[in-house]
Steps between C-alpha positions, in 0.01 A plus 500: 500500500662744741608719208138538374384610843779762543459623139289814427219295350471258776504769762232694315281200475547424871413856600202480262380189664531655844303807394226286348472305811460814706244643277295181519519499881384872514219429260377207710507721820299772322250239363442350857453841648241589226330171551464545861363847459245393237392208725445750800297738278296204372441372846379849614265538202351151541453580869330833427269325237412230751419764765274691267319182385601492140654165531426212737 
């Protein structure tokens, strides 16, 4: 077991897994920021439409 982890293949797989986890975390952070911005824009647009009298 220890030989597999210290071999080139095991080390490459471990590094690939770490990189993949990092990419997923970064993608989730970006998605959350975009969702927050989209929600803010939607709230402003809905408030403007309500103030003008288009809805409500």
